[in-house]
Every structure is written in structure tokens, then in C-alpha cells.
TORDREN-90370 format. One record per residue (C-alpha): residue in one letter; x, z, y. Coordinates in steps of 0.1 Angstrom, whole numbers. Layout:
BEGIN
   code    east      up   north
      A       X       Z       Y
...
***
This chain:
BEGIN
   code    east      up   north
      M     446     434     502
      K     408     442     491
      T     402     477     476
      R     386     482     444
      G     357     489     460
      E     354     458     480
      L     360     438     447
      L     332     454     430
      F     308     448     458
      M     317     410     458
      Q     314     409     420
      L     281     423     426
      L     269     399     453
      L     281     368     432
      I     256     379     404
      V     228     387     430
      V     233     350     442
      T     236     332     411
      F     205     351     397
      S     185     339     428
      F     195     301     422
      T     183     303     386
      A     152     319     395
      C     143     291     422
      A     153     265     395
      S     130     278     370
      D     100     283     397
      D     107     246     405
      N     106     234     370
      E      73     256     363
      S      57     240     395
      A      66     206     386
      T      48     209     351
      T      19     223     368
      A      16     198     392
      T      21     168     369
      D      -2     181     345
      T     -32     182     371
      L     -20     149     386
      Q     -42     119     382
      L     -18      95     364
      Q     -21      70     337
      R      -9      85     304
      T      -7      75     264
      F     -39      97     256
      T     -50     109     220
      L     -88     118     216
      K     -99     139     186
      Q    -133     139     174
      Y    -143     164     144
      S    -172     153     119
      Y    -191     183     125
      Y    -197     174     161
      S    -213     143     152
      S    -227     120     126
      V    -213      89     141
      G    -198      69     112
      W    -164      54     129
      N    -144      25     114
      I    -107      16     119
      G    -105      -7     151
      D    -139       7     167
      K    -132       4     205
      I    -148      30     231
      S    -151      33     270
      V    -140      63     287
      Y    -149      76     320
      D    -135     105     338
      Y    -163     125     348
      T    -144     151     370
      T    -123     125     391
      P    -134      88     388
      N    -107      65     390
      A    -118      41     416
      S     -93      15     405
      Q    -106      14     370
      L    -136      33     362
      F    -135      27     325
      N    -108      30     301
      E    -105      16     265
      M     -95      34     234
      T     -92      22     201
      C    -102      44     168
      Y     -69      43     147
      S     -70      70     121
      L     -97      85      98
      D     -81     117      85
      N    -108     138      62
      D    -134     153      90
      T    -113     141     120
      V    -114     107     138
      F     -83      97     163
      F     -88      75     190
      S     -59      65     215
      G     -52      43     247
      N     -39      45     283
      I     -63      62     303
      T     -60      78     340
      C     -68     115     339
      A     -55     151     345
      K     -54     183     324
      Y     -89     199     322
      D    -108     169     333
      Y    -140     160     315
      L    -148     126     303
      H    -178     108     293
      V    -173      84     260
      F    -193      55     254
      Y    -197      26     225
      P    -192      -1     224
      T    -168      -9     254
      V    -181     -20     287
      G    -180     -56     288
      T    -190     -63     254
      P    -223     -84     251
      G    -247     -56     257
      V    -228     -34     280
      T    -222     -42     317
      S    -209     -21     346
      L    -235     -18     379
      A    -208       3     396
      V    -206     -10     433
      N    -171      -8     445
      N    -163      13     414
      T    -183      40     430
      D    -208      50     405
      S    -212      52     365
      L    -244      31     357
      L    -243       8     327
      S    -266     -20     324
      L    -276     -23     286
      T    -297     -51     263
      T    -303     -58     231
      A    -319     -91     240
      G    -286    -108     219
      Q    -296     -92     184
      D    -295    -117     156
      G    -313     -96     129
      T    -283     -84     111
      W    -269     -52     109
      A    -233     -61     112
      T    -240     -75     149
      I    -263     -43     157
      R    -234     -20     146
      K    -206     -44     167
      Y    -226     -47     200
      Y    -259     -28     202
      D    -252       6     183
      Y    -252      24     218
      T    -236      58     213
      R    -228      82     240
      G    -205     116     242
      A    -185     138     261
      A    -149     152     258
      Y    -121     174     273
      V     -86     170     284
      S     -67     196     268
      S     -32     190     270
      M     -12     170     294
      N      25     159     308
      S      38     132     328
      L      36     107     297
      I      13     119     271
      G     -22     136     268
      S     -46     148     242
      G     -83     160     242
      Y    -112     164     219
      V    -146     151     218
      S    -172     178     222
      W    -201     160     211
      M    -212     126     200
      G    -248     111     194
      K    -266      76     189
      M    -291      67     213
      M    -311      39     193
      G    -333      36     164
      Y    -332       9     140
      A    -359      -9     118
      K    -357     -26      89
      I    -386     -50      83
      N    -398     -73      56
      F    -428     -97      61
      L    -452    -104      34
      K    -477    -132      28
      A    -514    -125      23
      D    -510    -123     -16
      G    -483     -95     -12
      D    -453    -116     -19
      T    -423    -109       2
      L    -412    -139      25
      K    -380    -154      17
      N    -358    -180      30
      I    -367    -169      66
      T    -352    -197      91
      N    -366    -183     125
      V    -381    -151     137
      K    -398    -153     173
      I    -406    -118     189
      E    -430    -111     215
      G    -431     -81     235
      L    -395     -66     229
      V    -380     -39     251
      T    -346     -52     254
      D    -332     -35     288
      A    -321      -3     301
      V    -298      16     324
      W    -276      44     313
      N    -265      70     340
      L    -233      86     327
      D    -230     110     353
      K    -265     123     348
      E    -268     114     312
      Q    -301      96     316
      L    -316      64     303
      T    -338      44     321
      I    -359      20     298
      S    -373      -9     313
      D    -413     -16     313
      S    -408     -55     309
      T    -407     -73     279
      K    -390    -103     266
      T    -394    -129     239
      I    -366    -135     217
      N    -357    -159     189
      I    -335    -153     161
      A    -323    -182     139
      S    -312    -176     103
      S    -301    -196      72
      G    -321    -179      47
      M    -331    -144      59
      K    -350    -118      38
      D    -351     -86      59
      L    -350     -85      97
      Y    -326     -58     112
      L    -341     -48     147
      V    -324     -21     172
      L    -349      -5     193
      Y    -351      21     220
      S    -368      52     206
      K    -401      47     217
      K    -433      30     205
      A    -432      -4     207
      Y    -459     -34     203
      L    -446     -66     188
      L    -460    -102     177
      F    -440    -120     155
      T    -440    -157     144
      V    -422    -164     115
      T    -406    -198     100
      A    -398    -199      63
      K    -390    -226      37
      D    -407    -226       2
      N    -387    -233     -30
      D    -394    -271     -24
      G    -379    -268      11
      N    -413    -271      30
      T    -417    -253      62
      H    -443    -230      69
      I    -450    -207      98
      Y    -467    -172      97
      K    -479    -151     123
      S    -486    -116     128
      T    -513     -99     149
      Q    -501     -71     175
      L    -481     -48     153
      S    -474     -10     165
      I    -441      -4     160
      P    -437      36     157
      G    -411      54     178
      I    -380      57     159
      T    -356      87     161
      A    -323      78     175
      G    -297      74     145
      T    -322      69     117
      T    -337      36     101
      S    -374      30      94
      T    -383       4      68
      L    -416     -15      77
      S    -435     -38      60
      Y    -459     -62      76
      F    -487     -89      64
      L    -484    -123      80
      E    -511    -150      80
      E    -498    -186      77
      N    -508    -207     106
***
């Protein structure tokens, strides 16, 4: 038969053992949560951008590419996110991306794989993007959709095994825009333009996300823009001075075709994110 003292000792021992197991379980749960936060896993991710970080005007359905600068994912360097909400001064993007808590992300618009943006990564080991504006068609809608190159940075602030969230710390446009109208010798505006040939246009560049560096090609191209009745020509340009030759084909009110040419014209360097309205006189060929 156990004495009163022995019973008291056994009760105390049971309490200590029970506490020890509870503490271990808590420690394990805490470690598991921390480990999950920092694991490179694919999760449903929400990205916020506050308007005071950027003047970029987003639309519902706009898609961006996201690159994990901290730990690039070799199997898929670029993940895609879609703008799903515009709530007062906050823009929300969502998508499935591979990242971990506290990672830094690079953001790019439009997405890698659209007509103007191609990844130059060899074996998914770098973050170089080939950019071109050669496919522009003289309209603002096409520029905005495919060639309005925009870059930014984001930070992963919250994460668990299934979902995560972060915020955009800044966004900025990379290109300048020109709205050009052509004038005949008498000062009348050319209308019903059916084709514009542009010579001397710099169309290609490489964007290095890691270094946030844009390298613009020194070579130029000639592009032809067909139209069914253009009045104003919209061009997207790298923000440096350009020297261009224009050959414009237009129809008069009677349906007759006329060809007009320019001398070499100097297009001033245009501040990224801004539009310059320009007028040029052409001579009939």
C-alpha cells in the first residue's frame, strides 16, 4: 500500500510528463509552420499594388509575369498573375506561383511569351528578356496590349502551405509614346492613310531583371504599318532620340492613291510613360 507521500509524488510526476509532451507538440507545430513559410512551394498567391506606388493604369484581366529574384525556380522561371480587382487605390493580382516568405519578386508587363517578349534564359538559369516593338500597328490599343513594357518589384509578406500574399513596392513604365499626324505641303492633315513605311526604327532591346538594366540595340529596322483609314499614327519608342524616314500612302476623297515622303526626321527622346504629340510635313512623291 502506497503512502500519501508516494501518491503525491506520482501525481506530480504525471503532471510533469504531460506538460513535457504538450510542449514538444507545440514546438513541433511551430517548427512546421516556419518551415512551410520558407519552403519553395507553389501556392495560390495574391499581390497588392497601391496606386501611390505607381502611375500605371491597370485593367481587369491584365496579366503580368513574376520572377522570384531571391530563389529563381529553375523548372519555371516566370509565373503568371492576373488583375482581378480594382478597389479604390489598390490593384489586386492573383495566380499560382512558386516562392517563399520574404522572397523578393520582379514583375513585368506584358507576360513573357506575348508577341514582343521572349525569355533568353539558357537552361532556365538567367532572367534576360528579349524585347521588340517591330509588331506595332500604329494603334494605341495594340501598344497597350503588347508593347507597353512595364517593370516593378514586389515582396512576399505572408505565406503558409496553401496560400500567400505580398505587395508591389514600385512599378514603372519603360517606354515613351508618340502620337504623330502628317501634314501636306498646304498644311492640311493627311487622312485616309492606308500604309506607313518607317525606316530607321530601333525595335529591339534586352531587359535584365536581375540587374534592372535595359540594353537597347544599335541596329534599326524598316517596318510597314497597313491601315484602313488611319489619321493619327501611334508609335511606342525606347526613350531616346530617334531619326526616322516616313513614306505615307493615302487616298483622297475621290479614292485616288497618293504617296508622300519625309526627309529624315528627328524624334526627340520621350520620357518613359509620357506621350508626345508631333506633326510633320510631307512632300508628295
